[in-house]
C-alpha positions in Angstrom: -7.6 -20.0 3.2 -3.9 -20.4 3.1 -2.7 -21.8 6.4 -2.4 -25.6 7.1 -5.4 -26.5 9.2 -4.1 -29.8 10.6 -3.1 -31.1 14.0 0.6 -31.5 14.9 2.4 -32.8 17.9 4.5 -29.6 18.1 4.2 -26.0 17.0 5.0 -25.4 13.3 4.8 -22.6 10.9 1.4 -23.1 9.2 0.9 -19.9 7.2 2.8 -17.0 5.6 1.3 -13.7 4.4 2.9 -10.4 3.5 1.4 -7.1 2.4 3.6 -5.6 -0.4 1.5 -2.4 -0.5 0.7 -1.5 3.0 -3.0 -1.7 3.9 -3.9 -3.6 0.6 -4.6 -7.3 0.1 -2.0 -9.9 1.2 0.3 -12.1 -0.8 0.7 -15.7 0.3 3.7 -18.0 0.0 5.1 -21.3 1.2 8.5 -19.8 1.9 9.9 -16.3 2.6 13.2 -14.7 3.2 14.1 -12.3 6.0 14.8 -8.9 4.4 17.8 -6.7 5.0 16.2 -4.7 7.9 14.8 -7.8 9.7 11.3 -7.6 8.1 9.9 -10.3 5.8 11.0 -9.6 2.3 8.6 -7.3 0.4 6.3 -6.9 3.5 5.0 -3.3 3.6 7.7 -2.5 1.1 5.4 0.1 -0.5 3.0 2.5 1.1 0.5 5.2 0.0 0.7 8.8 1.3 -1.5 11.8 1.0 -0.4 15.4 0.4 0.2 15.9 4.1 2.6 12.9 4.2 0.2 10.7 6.1 -0.4 7.1 5.3 -3.4 6.3 3.2 -4.6 3.2 5.1 -7.6 1.6 6.6 -7.4 3.5 9.9 -8.3 6.7 8.1 -9.8 5.6 4.7 -12.4 2.7 4.9 -12.5 2.8 1.1 -9.2 0.8 1.1 -11.3 -2.3 1.8 -12.9 -2.0 -1.6 -9.7 -2.4 -3.6 -8.5 -5.9 -4.6 -4.8 -6.5 -5.2 -2.9 -9.5 -6.6 0.8 -9.6 -6.9 3.5 -11.3 -9.0 6.6 -10.5 -7.0 8.9 -12.2 -9.4 7.8 -9.7 -12.0 7.3 -7.0 -9.4 3.8 -6.3 -10.6 0.4 -5.8 -9.0 -3.1 -6.2 -10.5 -5.7 -3.9 -9.1 -9.5 -3.9 -9.4 -12.4 -2.4 -7.5 -14.6 -4.8 -5.5 -17.6 -5.9 -7.5 -15.9 -5.1 -10.9 -14.3 -7.7 -13.2 -11.7 -5.5 -15.0 -8.3 -5.4 -13.5 -5.3 -3.2 -14.4 -1.7 -4.5 -14.0 1.2 -2.2 -13.1 4.9 -2.7 -12.6 5.6 -1.6 -9.1 8.7 0.3 -10.1 8.4 1.3 -13.7 4.7 2.3 -13.5 4.9 4.4 -10.4 3.3 7.5 -12.0 0.5 5.4 -13.5 -0.1 3.7 -10.1 -0.3 7.1 -8.4 -2.8 8.2 -10.9 -4.9 5.1 -10.3 -4.8 5.5 -6.5 -5.5 9.2 -6.8 -8.6 8.6 -8.9 -9.8 5.7 -6.6 -9.4 7.6 -3.3 -10.4 11.0 -4.6 -7.3 12.7 -3.2 -3.7 13.2 -4.3 -1.8 10.0 -3.5 1.9 9.2 -3.9 3.5 5.7 -3.7 6.7 5.4 -1.7 9.1 2.5 -1.3 11.4 1.5 1.5 13.2 -1.6 0.3 15.4 -2.0 3.4 12.9 -1.7 6.3 9.4 -1.4 4.8 6.8 0.7 6.5 5.9 -1.1 9.7 3.2 0.1 12.1 5.5 -0.4 15.1 9.0 1.2 14.5 10.3 -0.5 17.6 9.2 -4.0 16.6 9.4 -4.1 12.9 9.5 -7.9 12.5 6.5 -10.1 11.4 3.4 -10.4 13.5 2.7 -13.9 14.9 -0.6 -15.6 15.8 -1.8 -19.2 16.2 -4.4 -21.2 14.4 -6.0 -21.9 17.7 -6.4 -18.1 18.3 -8.0 -17.6 15.0 -10.5 -20.3 15.7 -11.3 -19.0 19.2 -11.8 -15.4 18.1 -14.0 -16.6 15.3 -16.3 -18.3 17.8 -16.9 -15.0 19.5 -18.7 -13.5 16.5 -21.5 -15.5 14.8 -20.9 -16.0 11.2 -17.1 -15.5 11.3 -14.7 -18.2 10.3 -11.0 -18.5 11.2 -10.0 -17.1 7.8 -12.3 -14.1 8.4 -10.4 -13.3 11.6 -7.1 -13.7 9.8 -8.3 -11.2 7.1 -9.4 -8.7 9.7 -6.2 -8.8 11.9 -3.7 -9.4 9.1 -0.9 -11.3 10.9 2.2 -12.4 8.9 3.0 -15.8 10.4 0.4 -18.3 11.6 1.6 -21.0 14.0 -0.2 -24.4 13.9 -0.2 -27.3 16.5 -1.0 -25.1 19.5 -3.8 -24.0 21.7 -5.6 -20.7 21.5 -3.5 -17.7 22.5 -0.3 -19.8 22.5 1.5 -16.7 21.1 0.8 -14.8 24.4 3.9 -16.6 25.8 6.1 -14.7 23.3 6.4 -11.5 25.3 7.2 -10.5 28.9 7.0 -7.3 30.9 7.6 -3.9 29.2 11.1 -4.0 27.8 11.6 -7.7 28.1 11.8 -9.8 24.9 11.2 -13.5 24.6 13.5 -15.4 22.2 12.1 -18.1 19.9 13.0 -19.7 16.6 11.1 -20.6 13.6 13.3 -23.0 11.6 16.7 -21.3 11.4 15.5 -17.8 12.1 15.7 -16.3 15.6 13.0 -13.8 16.8 12.4 -11.7 19.8 8.7 -11.4 20.8 8.1 -7.9 22.1 4.5 -7.1 22.8 0.9 -8.0 22.1 -0.3 -5.9 19.2 -2.8 -3.1 20.0 -5.5 -3.0 17.4 -7.2 -0.3 15.5 -10.6 0.1 13.8 -9.7 -2.1 10.8 -10.6 -5.5 12.4 -14.1 -4.2 13.1 -14.8 -4.0 9.4 -15.5 -6.6 6.7 -12.2 -6.7 4.8 -14.0 -6.9 1.4 -16.9 -4.5 1.9 -16.0 -2.3 4.9 -19.2 -3.0 6.7 -18.6 -3.0 10.5 -19.7 -5.5 13.1 -21.6 -3.5 15.8 -19.9 -3.4 19.2 -17.0 -5.5 17.8 -14.3 -3.9 19.9 -16.3 -4.0 23.1 -17.2 -7.7 22.6 -13.6 -8.5 21.7 -12.2 -6.9 24.8 -14.7 -8.6 27.1 -13.9 -12.0 25.7 -10.2 -11.3 25.5 -10.1 -10.4 29.2 -12.1 -13.4 30.2 -9.9 -15.8 28.1 -6.4 -14.3 28.8 -4.2 -17.4 29.4 -2.0 -17.9 32.4 1.1 -17.5 30.2 0.2 -13.9 29.3 2.0 -11.0 31.0 -1.1 -9.2 32.4 0.7 -5.9 32.8 0.7 -5.5 29.0 -3.1 -5.2 29.0 -3.3 -2.5 31.7 -4.4 0.1 29.1 -6.6 -2.1 26.9 -7.5 -5.7 26.1 -7.9 -4.8 22.5 -4.7 -6.6 21.6 -4.1 -9.6 19.4 -1.1 -11.3 17.8 2.5 -10.6 18.8 4.9 -8.0 17.4 8.5 -9.2 17.0 12.0 -7.9 16.3 14.5 -9.7 14.1 18.2 -8.8 14.2 20.0 -7.8 11.0 22.2 -10.9 11.1 19.1 -13.0 10.4 18.7 -11.3 7.0 18.7 -13.7 4.0 17.6 -16.7 6.1 14.4 -18.5 4.9 11.2 -19.5 6.6 9.2 -22.4 5.1 5.8 -23.8 5.9 6.3 -26.7 8.2 9.3 -25.2 10.0 9.4 -26.1 13.7 8.8 -23.4 16.3 10.8 -23.5 19.5 11.1 -21.2 22.5 14.6 -20.5 23.6 15.1 -21.1 27.3 
């Protein structure tokens, strides 16, 4: 697992992950720049679409969990292989677009196109397009709700971008207020606005490598989430559902080009 699992006297950035092709495996780093639209550089830069123009992603296609991806972003390449198979094929993300589309079309059994949005990426939340934030304490707590899961399993299921260490479980729930109210905070030199606790989909219920679901995952999660909601959380944000985890953020364009690094201090702005 790729976040720092140590104890610290203050909140720090302990893990960074991005998803260059939306819905596929993550890419880890020790530092990352803020992209031109306020997203993490290369995060969800590419996405797969079907003939109706809909995303090909885990919500609608469980088979996405059976595809392994490794990236070399300096070379702008991705290596793909099917789960359980050894042979991988490497493609240039820009020059081999047609070959990539052929590969995905064959794998999914439907016509697939690969699109790129270099400026803004393809975020799930168009109103809060910045990185999602969660704490190591939260990953450990949620893992304890499901026998056999470890913190890294929870990370793989919920797919946050930034992991904050040196905090208690659900520390990130202080990073949003009532509807329409942002909470400002900094990680290193970068200023963020926390906007809302992220509502989840079917993806976290499934094993991220084999797509096998945990029975009653969402029900168990919501019961435990409700019972453990911290005092710092704005309860009105859970009026519709307790199936929420991690915090969506917004990053203003003037932060573009600034870097985040593992070990950066995290501070709330008062």
